[in-house]
N, C-alpha and C positions, 0 to 999 in steps of 0.2 A: 779703787777696786778692793773689795773686801777680801782680805787674805787670811781672815781668821780660820783657824782649823777647828773642827769639832771632834772632841774625843768620843770615840765609839765605846760605849759601855756594854760589856757582855754580861749583863745582869742575869739574863735567862740562859745564856749558853757559855758561861764562864767555865772553861774546861779546867782551869787551875783550881777554881773554888770547889767544884764537886768531884774532881779527880777522875772524870770519865776518860780523859785522854792522857793521863799520866803514863809515862813510859814504864813504870813499875807495876801498873795495874794488871790484874789477871782477868781477861775477858771470860765471862761465864763461870768465874771462880775456878777455872782450870788452868794449871800451870803450862808453860810452853812445852816442856818435855812430854807431859801427858797428852797434850793436844797433838803433838807430832806422832806419838805412837798410835793414836786413833787414825790419823791420816795414813800411816803405813798399813795398819790392819785393813782399812777400807780398800786400798789398792791391792793388797794381797788377796782379799776376798774376791775381787773381780778376776784375779788370775786363776784361783781355784775354780771359780764358777765357769770360766771359759773351758777349762780342762774337763770338768764333769759334764758340761753340756755337750762337748764334743764326743765324750764317751757314750752318753745317752743317745745321741744322734746315730752313731754307728751301731750301737746295740740294737736299736729298733729298725734299722734299715737293712739288716742282714737276716736271711732266712735261718742260717745256722749260727748259734751262739752257745757257748758252754753254760751249763746250769750250775750256779754257785753251790747248791746243795751237794753236788757231785764233786766239784773241783776242790772245795774247801771242807773236806770231811775227815781229815786226819787230826789226831790229838797225840801229843807226846806220851809214850809209855802205855797207850791204850790201843787195843786192837779193835777192828770193826769199823763200822760206818757211823760217824758222828757229825752230821751236817751242821756247819757253822758254830760248833761248840768252841773251838779254839779261838776263832776271831771274836766270839762273844766274850771270852775270858780276856782277850787283849783289850777290848773296848772297856770292860769293867775296870781294868788296871788303870787305863788312861783317865777315865772319868773320876775314879777315886782320887787320883793325883790332883784333879781340879778341886776337890773338896779340901785336901790338905793345903792347897795354895790359898784358898779362901781363908782358912784358919791362920795362915802365915800373915796375910794382909791385916786381919783383925788384930793379931798380936802386935803388928807393926804400928797400927794406930794407937795402941796403948803404950807404945815405946817399951815393949817387953822384948828385949833382945834375945833372951833365952828361948822364949816361946816362938819367936820368928825363926830362930836357927833350927829348932826341932821340927817344925812343920815344913820348912823349906827343905830340910834333909829328907823328909818322907816324900816330898814332891819329886825330888831328884831321883830317889829310889823308884818311884812310880814311872818316871820317864825312862830310866834305864831298863826297867822291867818290860815296858812296852817295846823298846828297841830290841831287846833280847827275843821277845816273842816274834817280832817281825823278821828278825834274822833267821829264826827257826823256820818260819813259814816260807821265806824265800829259798832257804837251803833245801827244803822238801820239794818245792816246785821245780827248782833248777836241778838239784842233784838226783832226786829219785824219780821225778815225773818228767824231767827233761824239757821243761817249758823255757823258752828264751824270747828275746825281743823279736825274732824272726820266725820261730817255730812254735805253734800252739798244738800240742798233742791232744787237747780236749776237743772233741767234735760232737755234733748233734745231728741225728738223723732228720732229714727233711721229709721222709716218707716212711711208711710202715714196711716191714719186710721180715726176712728170716735168714739166719746164718746158715752156712753150708757145712755138711759133714766132710770128712777126709776124702770120700769118694765123689764129692760134688753134689750129693743129694741134699735136699732141705733137711735141716735138723729140727729139734723141738724148741730151739732157742729163737724166739721171735722178739720183735721190738716194734714200737709204735713211733709215729712221727713226733719228734721232740725229745725222744730218749737220747741220753748222752752216752759217750764212750771215751775211753782213754787209750791212746796209742803209746806203747812203751818201746824203748830201745832194748836191744840185747846187751847184757852185761857179761863180758867175757872174763872168766876166772881161770887162770892157768892155761889160757888159749883153747879151752875145750868146753867149759861150762857156760851156759847162757841163761839169763833170767829175764822174764818179762811179766808184767802184771796180768792178772787173769782177765782184765778188760782190754788187753792190747788189740791192735788192729790197724790196717791201712796199706798203701801201695808198696810194691817191692818187686823182687826179681823172681824167685821161685820157692815153692814150699820145700823142695829138697835141699836148698841152701840152708834153710832153717834147721832141718833135721841133721845136717852135717855139723852144725855148731852145738847141738844139744841132743844128747842121746838120753834121756831120762833126767833132764835137769828140772827137778821139781822140788821146791821148798814149800813146806806148809807153814806159813806165817800168819794166817788169818782165816777168815770165814768165807772167802770167795768174793767179798766186796772190795771195791776200790780202796776204801778207808782202811781195810785190814791188811793191805799189801800182800795178798796171797799170790806169790810168784809162781809162774809156770814157764817152762821152757818152750821155745817155738815149736818143738816137736809135738806139743799138745795141740797145736793148730796146724796140721800138715797142709791145710788148704790155704794158709796165710802166705803172703808175699813179704819179703824182706827187702827194703830199699838199700841204696848204697850207703846210707848212714846208719843202718842197723835197726830202723824202725819197722815194727811188725804190723802188717795190715791184713785184716781178716776179710774173707770174701762173704758176700751176702747177695740175696736177690730181693730187690724192692717189689712189693706187691701192688704198688700204685705209682702214679706219675709217669713221666716220659720213659723212664728206664724200667718199667714194670716187666718182670720176667727175664731181665738181662743180668748176668753175673757182673757185679762191680766190687770194688774194694773200698773199705773205709778210708776217708781222706782226712787230712789235717783240718783243724778248725781255723777260723779267721785269724790272720796274723795280728790284727789290731788288738785282740784281747790281751795277749801277752805283753805287747809293747805298751799299751795304755796302763795295764796293771802295774808293771814295774816302774813306769815313769811317774804315774800319779802317786802311788803309795810310797815310792822312793822320794818324791818331792815333799810329801808330808813328813816322811821319816827324817828328812834333812831339817825340816822345821823343828821337829822334836829334839833332834840332836843339838841344834843351835840353842834351843830353849834350855836344855840341860847345861850347856856350857855357860850361858848367861846366868842361870841360877847358881852355878858353882861360884862364879865371880862375885855375884851379889851376896851370897852366903859368906864368903870370905870377908867382904866389907862389913857385913853385919857383925860377925864375930870380932872384927878389929875395932868396932865401936865408931866407925866412920859416920854412920847415919845418925847416931845419937847426938853428935855435935850440931847437926843441922836442925834438929828439933822440928822436923816437918812431917812427922807421922810416918817415917820410912817410906817416902813417896816412891823411891826407886823400887821397893818391894811391890808396891801397888802397880807400877808400870810393867814390871815383868809378869805380874799376875794377869794383867790384861792380855798380854801376848800368849800366856799359857792357856788361858780360857779360850782364846781364839783358836789355838791349835787343837784343843779338845773339841770345839764346836765343828771345825772343819772335818774332823774324823767322823763325826756323826753323819755328815753328808756323804763322805767317802764310803762309809759302811752301808748306807742306804743304797747308793748307786751300784757299787761293785758286788756286794754280798746279798742284797735282797731283790734286785731287779732281775 
C-alpha cells in the first residue's frame, strides 16, 4: 500500500507569502479602532432614526400639533417674534465646530501637535457653546413657558373661530384652523401679582378666580407677540378659566366643525410633543456632552506628546473626529424634524 504523502503547495493561496491572512494586517487599510467606531456610529444612527421616525409618525397622525415658528421664536436679549433664529444660531455653532474638527484632523496627519491642540480647543468651545444654547432653550421652555414631559401648553386650533369678550360676546380677535396659541400659568409675586403671556388660554375654574389674583397685573415687556413675552394678568381675560395648576384658558366659539357655535376653552397640546422634544434633544445633547469629554481627554494626551510616540498620524484624533461629525450630522436631521416640519 502506497503510504507516500503528498505535500500540498499553496502557491496560489499562500497566505504567508502574500500576507492576506496575517494577524497584523489591516483589512481595507482601516485599523481595528477605526473600524469599531464605524460600527458604533452605524448602530447609533439606527437608534436616532427610530426616535425621529416615531416623532414624525405622531406628528402627522394628530390633528393638533404646535407650530415650530411659534414655539421656538425667542432670542436672548431680543424682544419680539424671531422664528427659529436662536436654533439657527445653535446649528451654526455646532456645524462650525465640525470645521474646526476637520482642521484638527488635518494637523494631526501632519504630526503638528500645536495645530491639533489649537483646533481641538476651538472644537471644545463650539461644543460647550452649543450645550449652553440648549440649556437656555430648555430653561425658557420649562421656566417661562411651562412645558414639561407631561404638559404641553402649545396648542393648535383645529377649526376657525373667534375669541369672546368679557361679557361673552364675540370679539374682533379671530383665528383660522391651524393657528397656534400658548397657554401660560399664573406667576404669583408677593401672593397677589399674577402674570401670564398675552397668548394665554385653556381650561379652568372661573374668571373671577383670575381677577382675585390679579388686579391690574400688567407688565409691558414686548410687542404683544409670543416671542416678546408681553405679560398680562388674568384680569385682562375675564372670560378665561384658571385650572387647579394655575393655567389660564381662554374661551372661544368655533365657527365650523362639530362644536360650531358652542363656547369652548383652549386645551393643552399633545403631550407627545414635549416628551419627544426633551427626550430626543436631550439624548443628542448627551452625545455632545460625551464628545466634549472625550475631546478634553484626547487634547490632554495630545499636549502630553502621547500620540507623537506612536507615529500613526494621530489616529485617535481622527477617530474622535468621526464621532463629532456624526453628532453634527444627527443634529441636522433633528433640526429638520423638530424645527422645520
